DRENKEFI-625071 format. One record per residue (C-alpha): residue number from 1; residue in three letters; chain; x, z, y. Coordinates in Angstrom, 3 decimals, padded with zeros to 6 digits. Layout:
% residues N
+------+------+-------+----------+----------+----------+
! resi ! resn ! chain !       c1 !       c3 !       c2 !
+------+------+-------+----------+----------+----------+
!  NUM !  ala !     A !        X !        Z !        Y !
...
+------+------+-------+----------+----------+----------+
//
This chain:
% residues 318
+------+------+-------+----------+----------+----------+
! resi ! resn ! chain !       c1 !       c3 !       c2 !
+------+------+-------+----------+----------+----------+
!    1 !  unk !     A !  059.566 ! -067.698 !  017.793 !
!    2 !  unk !     A !  062.145 ! -069.237 !  020.040 !
!    3 !  unk !     A !  064.917 ! -066.772 !  018.782 !
!    4 !  unk !     A !  064.119 ! -066.928 !  015.115 !
!    5 !  unk !     A !  064.510 ! -070.504 !  015.326 !
!    6 !  unk !     A !  067.744 ! -070.409 !  016.945 !
!    7 !  unk !     A !  069.091 ! -068.213 !  013.965 !
!    8 !  unk !     A !  068.225 ! -070.816 !  011.916 !
!    9 !  unk !     A !  064.554 ! -070.497 !  010.787 !
!   10 !  unk !     A !  061.295 ! -072.049 !  010.609 !
!   11 !  unk !     A !  058.934 ! -069.937 !  012.713 !
!   12 !  unk !     A !  055.495 ! -070.893 !  013.200 !
!   13 !  unk !     A !  053.633 ! -069.149 !  015.959 !
!   14 !  unk !     A !  049.658 ! -068.606 !  016.024 !
!   15 !  unk !     A !  048.258 ! -069.183 !  019.729 !
!   16 !  unk !     A !  045.155 ! -070.834 !  021.045 !
!   17 !  unk !     A !  046.940 ! -073.207 !  023.450 !
!   18 !  unk !     A !  044.402 ! -075.296 !  025.445 !
!   19 !  unk !     A !  047.188 ! -078.181 !  026.965 !
!   20 !  unk !     A !  047.002 ! -076.453 !  030.582 !
!   21 !  unk !     A !  050.353 ! -077.304 !  032.422 !
!   22 !  unk !     A !  051.446 ! -073.689 !  031.278 !
!   23 !  unk !     A !  051.363 ! -074.259 !  027.502 !
!   24 !  unk !     A !  053.078 ! -078.037 !  028.021 !
!   25 !  unk !     A !  055.948 ! -076.112 !  029.340 !
!   26 !  unk !     A !  055.928 ! -073.774 !  026.778 !
!   27 !  unk !     A !  055.516 ! -076.798 !  023.767 !
!   28 !  unk !     A !  058.101 ! -078.346 !  025.446 !
!   29 !  unk !     A !  060.593 ! -075.450 !  025.308 !
!   30 !  unk !     A !  059.533 ! -074.662 !  021.706 !
!   31 !  unk !     A !  060.282 ! -078.423 !  020.528 !
!   32 !  unk !     A !  063.772 ! -077.971 !  022.208 !
!   33 !  unk !     A !  064.472 ! -075.322 !  019.671 !
!   34 !  unk !     A !  062.483 ! -076.727 !  016.530 !
!   35 !  unk !     A !  059.629 ! -073.977 !  016.627 !
!   36 !  unk !     A !  056.865 ! -075.392 !  014.853 !
!   37 !  unk !     A !  053.496 ! -075.653 !  016.440 !
!   38 !  unk !     A !  051.107 ! -076.639 !  013.477 !
!   39 !  unk !     A !  049.000 ! -073.198 !  014.266 !
!   40 !  unk !     A !  049.286 ! -073.662 !  018.131 !
!   41 !  unk !     A !  046.304 ! -074.545 !  019.420 !
!   42 !  unk !     A !  043.425 ! -072.469 !  016.911 !
!   43 !  unk !     A !  040.253 ! -072.591 !  018.714 !
!   44 !  unk !     A !  038.575 ! -071.273 !  020.896 !
!   45 !  unk !     A !  041.508 ! -072.166 !  023.455 !
!   46 !  unk !     A !  042.563 ! -070.585 !  026.652 !
!   47 !  unk !     A !  044.741 ! -070.452 !  029.433 !
!   48 !  unk !     A !  047.927 ! -069.609 !  028.751 !
!   49 !  unk !     A !  049.295 ! -066.381 !  029.403 !
!   50 !  unk !     A !  051.516 ! -065.846 !  032.471 !
!   51 !  unk !     A !  053.897 ! -063.521 !  033.797 !
!   52 !  unk !     A !  056.200 ! -063.144 !  036.440 !
!   53 !  unk !     A !  059.738 ! -061.874 !  035.814 !
!   54 !  unk !     A !  061.627 ! -060.225 !  039.158 !
!   55 !  unk !     A !  065.191 ! -059.281 !  039.027 !
!   56 !  unk !     A !  066.198 ! -057.075 !  041.443 !
!   57 !  unk !     A !  069.304 ! -054.599 !  042.080 !
!   58 !  unk !     A !  069.038 ! -050.809 !  042.097 !
!   59 !  unk !     A !  070.580 ! -048.510 !  044.335 !
!   60 !  unk !     A !  073.523 ! -048.046 !  041.929 !
!   61 !  unk !     A !  073.581 ! -052.093 !  042.365 !
!   62 !  unk !     A !  072.777 ! -052.196 !  038.312 !
!   63 !  unk !     A !  070.203 ! -054.767 !  038.010 !
!   64 !  unk !     A !  067.021 ! -054.101 !  037.154 !
!   65 !  unk !     A !  063.383 ! -056.314 !  036.270 !
!   66 !  unk !     A !  059.954 ! -055.704 !  036.709 !
!   67 !  unk !     A !  056.936 ! -057.976 !  035.783 !
!   68 !  unk !     A !  053.945 ! -059.054 !  037.889 !
!   69 !  unk !     A !  050.546 ! -059.596 !  036.381 !
!   70 !  unk !     A !  049.078 ! -061.270 !  039.858 !
!   71 !  unk !     A !  050.014 ! -064.438 !  041.585 !
!   72 !  unk !     A !  052.183 ! -063.436 !  044.734 !
!   73 !  unk !     A !  050.424 ! -066.185 !  046.358 !
!   74 !  unk !     A !  047.010 ! -066.043 !  046.136 !
!   75 !  unk !     A !  046.585 ! -062.484 !  044.354 !
!   76 !  unk !     A !  044.370 ! -063.802 !  041.877 !
!   77 !  unk !     A !  045.056 ! -061.977 !  038.462 !
!   78 !  unk !     A !  047.159 ! -064.324 !  036.154 !
!   79 !  unk !     A !  046.038 ! -065.724 !  032.896 !
!   80 !  unk !     A !  046.616 ! -062.702 !  030.069 !
!   81 !  unk !     A !  047.098 ! -062.961 !  026.514 !
!   82 !  unk !     A !  043.636 ! -063.799 !  024.160 !
!   83 !  unk !     A !  043.939 ! -062.928 !  020.694 !
!   84 !  unk !     A !  043.359 ! -065.211 !  017.807 !
!   85 !  unk !     A !  039.690 ! -065.195 !  016.943 !
!   86 !  unk !     A !  038.343 ! -064.402 !  013.628 !
!   87 !  unk !     A !  037.308 ! -068.167 !  013.125 !
!   88 !  unk !     A !  040.840 ! -069.070 !  012.866 !
!   89 !  unk !     A !  041.761 ! -066.688 !  010.164 !
!   90 !  unk !     A !  040.254 ! -069.254 !  007.245 !
!   91 !  unk !     A !  042.169 ! -072.311 !  008.234 !
!   92 !  unk !     A !  045.574 ! -070.228 !  008.676 !
!   93 !  unk !     A !  045.392 ! -068.470 !  005.746 !
!   94 !  unk !     A !  046.089 ! -070.857 !  002.905 !
!   95 !  unk !     A !  049.411 ! -071.557 !  004.739 !
!   96 !  unk !     A !  050.797 ! -068.019 !  004.707 !
!   97 !  unk !     A !  051.839 ! -068.632 !  000.671 !
!   98 !  unk !     A !  055.401 ! -068.489 !  000.947 !
!   99 !  unk !     A !  056.353 ! -067.071 !  004.420 !
!  100 !  unk !     A !  058.743 ! -064.541 !  004.499 !
!  101 !  unk !     A !  057.891 ! -062.471 !  007.583 !
!  102 !  unk !     A !  054.406 ! -061.934 !  009.623 !
!  103 !  unk !     A !  055.069 ! -060.336 !  012.776 !
!  104 !  unk !     A !  052.536 ! -059.027 !  015.385 !
!  105 !  unk !     A !  053.025 ! -056.924 !  018.397 !
!  106 !  unk !     A !  049.529 ! -056.286 !  019.589 !
!  107 !  unk !     A !  046.374 ! -055.646 !  017.541 !
!  108 !  unk !     A !  043.102 ! -057.364 !  016.999 !
!  109 !  unk !     A !  040.706 ! -057.845 !  013.843 !
!  110 !  unk !     A !  042.591 ! -061.360 !  013.412 !
!  111 !  unk !     A !  045.855 ! -060.081 !  013.680 !
!  112 !  unk !     A !  045.462 ! -057.278 !  010.837 !
!  113 !  unk !     A !  043.150 ! -059.732 !  008.379 !
!  114 !  unk !     A !  046.449 ! -062.021 !  008.918 !
!  115 !  unk !     A !  049.296 ! -059.753 !  008.316 !
!  116 !  unk !     A !  047.454 ! -057.986 !  005.080 !
!  117 !  unk !     A !  046.985 ! -061.864 !  003.487 !
!  118 !  unk !     A !  050.655 ! -062.271 !  004.507 !
!  119 !  unk !     A !  051.483 ! -059.218 !  002.896 !
!  120 !  unk !     A !  049.566 ! -059.905 ! -000.626 !
!  121 !  unk !     A !  051.206 ! -063.270 ! -000.230 !
!  122 !  unk !     A !  054.528 ! -061.376 ! -000.365 !
!  123 !  unk !     A !  055.367 ! -061.346 !  003.397 !
!  124 !  unk !     A !  057.213 ! -058.568 !  005.227 !
!  125 !  unk !     A !  055.446 ! -057.250 !  008.202 !
!  126 !  unk !     A !  056.632 ! -056.357 !  011.188 !
!  127 !  unk !     A !  054.796 ! -054.501 !  013.766 !
!  128 !  unk !     A !  056.214 ! -054.120 !  017.167 !
!  129 !  unk !     A !  053.596 ! -052.276 !  018.969 !
!  130 !  unk !     A !  053.120 ! -052.952 !  022.803 !
!  131 !  unk !     A !  050.766 ! -050.651 !  023.315 !
!  132 !  unk !     A !  047.896 ! -048.234 !  021.703 !
!  133 !  unk !     A !  044.522 ! -049.081 !  023.209 !
!  134 !  unk !     A !  042.564 ! -049.080 !  019.977 !
!  135 !  unk !     A !  043.169 ! -046.089 !  017.854 !
!  136 !  unk !     A !  041.390 ! -047.623 !  015.130 !
!  137 !  unk !     A !  043.205 ! -050.699 !  015.131 !
!  138 !  unk !     A !  046.165 ! -049.471 !  015.727 !
!  139 !  unk !     A !  045.868 ! -047.088 !  012.821 !
!  140 !  unk !     A !  045.312 ! -050.059 !  010.800 !
!  141 !  unk !     A !  048.295 ! -051.333 !  011.557 !
!  142 !  unk !     A !  050.314 ! -048.692 !  011.030 !
!  143 !  unk !     A !  048.926 ! -048.788 !  007.577 !
!  144 !  unk !     A !  049.777 ! -052.148 !  006.507 !
!  145 !  unk !     A !  053.376 ! -052.533 !  008.284 !
!  146 !  unk !     A !  056.486 ! -052.260 !  006.248 !
!  147 !  unk !     A !  058.455 ! -052.368 !  009.529 !
!  148 !  unk !     A !  057.770 ! -050.794 !  012.500 !
!  149 !  unk !     A !  059.803 ! -050.764 !  015.737 !
!  150 !  unk !     A !  059.009 ! -049.618 !  019.095 !
!  151 !  unk !     A !  060.329 ! -048.508 !  022.132 !
!  152 !  unk !     A !  060.991 ! -044.601 !  023.092 !
!  153 !  unk !     A !  059.910 ! -044.405 !  026.656 !
!  154 !  unk !     A !  056.605 ! -046.398 !  025.491 !
!  155 !  unk !     A !  055.192 ! -045.433 !  022.433 !
!  156 !  unk !     A !  057.250 ! -042.294 !  021.538 !
!  157 !  unk !     A !  054.006 ! -040.527 !  020.180 !
!  158 !  unk !     A !  054.036 ! -043.301 !  017.544 !
!  159 !  unk !     A !  056.809 ! -040.902 !  015.717 !
!  160 !  unk !     A !  055.362 ! -039.158 !  012.711 !
!  161 !  unk !     A !  054.496 ! -042.070 !  011.317 !
!  162 !  unk !     A !  056.941 ! -042.149 !  008.003 !
!  163 !  unk !     A !  056.076 ! -038.891 !  006.728 !
!  164 !  unk !     A !  052.576 ! -040.369 !  005.823 !
!  165 !  unk !     A !  051.719 ! -041.397 !  002.189 !
!  166 !  unk !     A !  051.235 ! -045.107 !  003.572 !
!  167 !  unk !     A !  054.048 ! -045.122 !  006.052 !
!  168 !  unk !     A !  056.354 ! -048.313 !  006.991 !
!  169 !  unk !     A !  059.576 ! -048.553 !  005.028 !
!  170 !  unk !     A !  061.376 ! -048.790 !  008.128 !
!  171 !  unk !     A !  060.949 ! -047.347 !  011.813 !
!  172 !  unk !     A !  063.089 ! -047.861 !  014.624 !
!  173 !  unk !     A !  062.931 ! -046.099 !  017.718 !
!  174 !  unk !     A !  065.006 ! -047.937 !  020.573 !
!  175 !  unk !     A !  066.595 ! -045.893 !  023.428 !
!  176 !  unk !     A !  067.640 ! -048.330 !  025.929 !
!  177 !  unk !     A !  071.150 ! -048.097 !  026.628 !
!  178 !  unk !     A !  071.596 ! -044.973 !  024.334 !
!  179 !  unk !     A !  071.177 ! -047.280 !  021.180 !
!  180 !  unk !     A !  068.382 ! -046.927 !  018.896 !
!  181 !  unk !     A !  067.550 ! -044.186 !  015.946 !
!  182 !  unk !     A !  065.957 ! -045.458 !  012.544 !
!  183 !  unk !     A !  064.838 ! -043.829 !  009.668 !
!  184 !  unk !     A !  064.001 ! -045.639 !  006.011 !
!  185 !  unk !     A !  062.181 ! -044.871 !  003.092 !
!  186 !  unk !     A !  063.634 ! -047.964 !  001.003 !
!  187 !  unk !     A !  064.406 ! -045.423 ! -002.222 !
!  188 !  unk !     A !  061.014 ! -043.739 ! -001.763 !
!  189 !  unk !     A !  061.749 ! -040.339 ! -000.267 !
!  190 !  unk !     A !  061.766 ! -040.466 !  003.342 !
!  191 !  unk !     A !  065.211 ! -039.817 !  005.026 !
!  192 !  unk !     A !  066.245 ! -038.489 !  008.182 !
!  193 !  unk !     A !  066.784 ! -040.148 !  011.338 !
!  194 !  unk !     A !  069.979 ! -041.923 !  011.752 !
!  195 !  unk !     A !  071.682 ! -043.058 !  015.235 !
!  196 !  unk !     A !  073.369 ! -046.148 !  015.988 !
!  197 !  unk !     A !  074.905 ! -046.409 !  019.370 !
!  198 !  unk !     A !  074.057 ! -049.451 !  021.625 !
!  199 !  unk !     A !  076.976 ! -052.235 !  021.335 !
!  200 !  unk !     A !  079.172 ! -052.666 !  024.964 !
!  201 !  unk !     A !  077.611 ! -055.405 !  027.190 !
!  202 !  unk !     A !  080.006 ! -057.759 !  028.157 !
!  203 !  unk !     A !  078.213 ! -058.559 !  030.935 !
!  204 !  unk !     A !  075.288 ! -056.880 !  032.597 !
!  205 !  unk !     A !  073.255 ! -059.811 !  034.433 !
!  206 !  unk !     A !  069.554 ! -059.200 !  033.024 !
!  207 !  unk !     A !  068.214 ! -057.234 !  030.226 !
!  208 !  unk !     A !  065.216 ! -058.654 !  029.739 !
!  209 !  unk !     A !  064.557 ! -060.196 !  025.948 !
!  210 !  unk !     A !  067.111 ! -057.971 !  024.352 !
!  211 !  unk !     A !  064.535 ! -055.907 !  022.231 !
!  212 !  unk !     A !  063.461 ! -058.865 !  020.932 !
!  213 !  unk !     A !  066.883 ! -060.522 !  020.479 !
!  214 !  unk !     A !  067.466 ! -057.077 !  018.368 !
!  215 !  unk !     A !  064.487 ! -057.499 !  016.620 !
!  216 !  unk !     A !  065.346 ! -061.306 !  015.568 !
!  217 !  unk !     A !  068.949 ! -060.209 !  014.558 !
!  218 !  unk !     A !  067.847 ! -057.601 !  012.400 !
!  219 !  unk !     A !  064.938 ! -060.022 !  010.262 !
!  220 !  unk !     A !  067.261 ! -062.826 !  010.390 !
!  221 !  unk !     A !  069.506 ! -060.643 !  008.102 !
!  222 !  unk !     A !  067.139 ! -058.681 !  006.259 !
!  223 !  unk !     A !  063.604 ! -060.873 !  006.000 !
!  224 !  unk !     A !  064.729 ! -064.097 !  004.324 !
!  225 !  unk !     A !  063.837 ! -062.414 !  000.735 !
!  226 !  unk !     A !  060.626 ! -061.382 !  002.315 !
!  227 !  unk !     A !  058.840 ! -058.188 !  001.387 !
!  228 !  unk !     A !  060.801 ! -058.170 ! -002.275 !
!  229 !  unk !     A !  064.067 ! -058.823 ! -001.060 !
!  230 !  unk !     A !  063.542 ! -056.387 !  001.838 !
!  231 !  unk !     A !  063.257 ! -053.524 ! -000.791 !
!  232 !  unk !     A !  066.275 ! -054.223 ! -002.399 !
!  233 !  unk !     A !  068.706 ! -053.806 !  000.508 !
!  234 !  unk !     A !  070.582 ! -050.848 !  000.583 !
!  235 !  unk !     A !  071.532 ! -048.126 !  003.481 !
!  236 !  unk !     A !  074.599 ! -050.231 !  004.211 !
!  237 !  unk !     A !  072.665 ! -053.389 !  004.862 !
!  238 !  unk !     A !  070.342 ! -052.048 !  006.988 !
!  239 !  unk !     A !  072.903 ! -050.276 !  009.109 !
!  240 !  unk !     A !  074.811 ! -053.597 !  009.427 !
!  241 !  unk !     A !  071.681 ! -055.664 !  009.775 !
!  242 !  unk !     A !  070.710 ! -053.416 !  012.609 !
!  243 !  unk !     A !  073.962 ! -053.431 !  014.275 !
!  244 !  unk !     A !  073.883 ! -057.014 !  014.223 !
!  245 !  unk !     A !  070.440 ! -057.118 !  016.141 !
!  246 !  unk !     A !  072.381 ! -054.793 !  018.859 !
!  247 !  unk !     A !  074.932 ! -057.161 !  019.262 !
!  248 !  unk !     A !  072.379 ! -059.735 !  020.143 !
!  249 !  unk !     A !  070.591 ! -057.610 !  022.545 !
!  250 !  unk !     A !  073.966 ! -056.919 !  024.243 !
!  251 !  unk !     A !  074.817 ! -060.372 !  024.433 !
!  252 !  unk !     A !  071.436 ! -061.149 !  025.845 !
!  253 !  unk !     A !  072.245 ! -058.556 !  028.674 !
!  254 !  unk !     A !  074.769 ! -061.666 !  030.407 !
!  255 !  unk !     A !  072.119 ! -063.900 !  031.177 !
!  256 !  unk !     A !  069.340 ! -064.211 !  033.430 !
!  257 !  unk !     A !  065.744 ! -064.474 !  031.441 !
!  258 !  unk !     A !  064.368 ! -063.321 !  028.060 !
!  259 !  unk !     A !  066.889 ! -065.790 !  026.180 !
!  260 !  unk !     A !  069.019 ! -067.537 !  028.853 !
!  261 !  unk !     A !  072.181 ! -067.611 !  026.731 !
!  262 !  unk !     A !  070.472 ! -070.366 !  024.850 !
!  263 !  unk !     A !  070.447 ! -072.687 !  027.281 !
!  264 !  unk !     A !  074.229 ! -072.307 !  027.930 !
!  265 !  unk !     A !  075.965 ! -071.498 !  025.194 !
!  266 !  unk !     A !  076.929 ! -073.640 !  021.878 !
!  267 !  unk !     A !  075.718 ! -072.258 !  018.642 !
!  268 !  unk !     A !  079.955 ! -072.259 !  017.943 !
!  269 !  unk !     A !  080.649 ! -070.176 !  020.996 !
!  270 !  unk !     A !  077.323 ! -068.072 !  020.052 !
!  271 !  unk !     A !  078.886 ! -066.393 !  016.549 !
!  272 !  unk !     A !  082.432 ! -066.227 !  018.522 !
!  273 !  unk !     A !  080.631 ! -063.919 !  021.026 !
!  274 !  unk !     A !  078.433 ! -061.945 !  018.695 !
!  275 !  unk !     A !  081.545 ! -061.480 !  016.453 !
!  276 !  unk !     A !  083.758 ! -060.269 !  019.299 !
!  277 !  unk !     A !  081.137 ! -057.907 !  020.011 !
!  278 !  unk !     A !  080.646 ! -056.537 !  016.840 !
!  279 !  unk !     A !  084.482 ! -055.583 !  016.870 !
!  280 !  unk !     A !  084.476 ! -054.309 !  020.371 !
!  281 !  unk !     A !  086.274 ! -057.221 !  021.555 !
!  282 !  unk !     A !  085.974 ! -058.861 !  025.068 !
!  283 !  unk !     A !  083.120 ! -061.708 !  024.808 !
!  284 !  unk !     A !  082.803 ! -063.358 !  027.876 !
!  285 !  unk !     A !  084.226 ! -065.135 !  031.175 !
!  286 !  unk !     A !  082.644 ! -065.886 !  033.859 !
!  287 !  unk !     A !  082.050 ! -069.996 !  034.528 !
!  288 !  unk !     A !  079.904 ! -071.991 !  036.835 !
!  289 !  unk !     A !  076.454 ! -073.590 !  034.903 !
!  290 !  unk !     A !  074.132 ! -075.785 !  036.201 !
!  291 !  unk !     A !  070.898 ! -074.844 !  034.511 !
!  292 !  unk !     A !  068.471 ! -077.757 !  035.062 !
!  293 !  unk !     A !  065.213 ! -075.653 !  035.091 !
!  294 !  unk !     A !  061.811 ! -077.172 !  033.945 !
!  295 !  unk !     A !  058.791 ! -078.278 !  036.096 !
!  296 !  unk !     A !  056.691 ! -075.276 !  038.404 !
!  297 !  unk !     A !  054.261 ! -073.973 !  036.633 !
!  298 !  unk !     A !  051.089 ! -072.921 !  038.585 !
!  299 !  unk !     A !  048.932 ! -070.136 !  039.085 !
!  300 !  unk !     A !  045.377 ! -071.833 !  037.841 !
!  301 !  unk !     A !  043.661 ! -070.365 !  040.781 !
!  302 !  unk !     A !  046.438 ! -071.373 !  043.369 !
!  303 !  unk !     A !  047.744 ! -074.792 !  042.399 !
!  304 !  unk !     A !  050.438 ! -076.395 !  044.037 !
!  305 !  unk !     A !  051.625 ! -079.916 !  045.014 !
!  306 !  unk !     A !  054.502 ! -082.156 !  043.717 !
!  307 !  unk !     A !  055.764 ! -079.395 !  041.430 !
!  308 !  unk !     A !  058.952 ! -080.791 !  040.026 !
!  309 !  unk !     A !  062.362 ! -079.997 !  038.329 !
!  310 !  unk !     A !  065.576 ! -079.152 !  040.380 !
!  311 !  unk !     A !  068.970 ! -077.803 !  039.634 !
!  312 !  unk !     A !  070.009 ! -074.234 !  040.318 !
!  313 !  unk !     A !  073.738 ! -073.412 !  040.300 !
!  314 !  unk !     A !  074.274 ! -070.143 !  039.010 !
!  315 !  unk !     A !  077.213 ! -068.187 !  038.356 !
!  316 !  unk !     A !  076.613 ! -066.728 !  034.730 !
!  317 !  unk !     A !  078.775 ! -065.049 !  032.013 !
!  318 !  unk !     A !  079.659 ! -067.424 !  029.280 !
+------+------+-------+----------+----------+----------+
//
């Protein structure tokens, strides 16, 4: 949502924030990027999900990251994702009119209902599965989605989706450092796989969030006209839009965190950097950047005293 807002879109997350410290931290950040929070307090509310990212260096010296789902201090499991309930659907559905895109990455009955209603109202439905826990709901999601994007190493068995009668219009399979491949049936008949090599990352600090940047860039270039507009894009625009998304993903690798560059680079420099990446030119120079971190968010089971902001001096590629 923050990435889409950064790219100039009106973004509306549908969530169950309950006013806990984590949700207030998220709200403050969303406000910074002009993300609209009209539907962020769906009842029943619950603890905001917390995930810890650790960045390390592998034996080859390259940075890698992993995620922790338990508190490193008390050992308790951190609050996890809770889907919006069916009770919130009736409140949200009337506001879906005029939406260009409905995006979801986890299946639930409410998410599928909202996706269907958004599609009826002309929105492009984008499904980026993070897992396959419920086969029945997953099959419904695949039938509803117009665009499906997934990582090869996580959901390679999704592969045959576009050969069925109710297949998505575009299927995108990301391949990490090897780039991505896609196939489409915008003209009616399914086409074969087309490979698109990755853009060269000007710096490799952390790859976390690059898939989100790729999705955001792709949708920003193709989905502004909703489903009807998306159906009109040709093969060249489709490939160019995916390439733009890949450039955003490569740019993001130069910063720590899923959206680190947003806090360090002006909009003007961002556009300049992306243009340079697309043209195969050097986009970054090392600079010292002082980043003001937000207040510390504690595990609900492990409160800490005296959380406060601090300045962290980092060397980053900017």
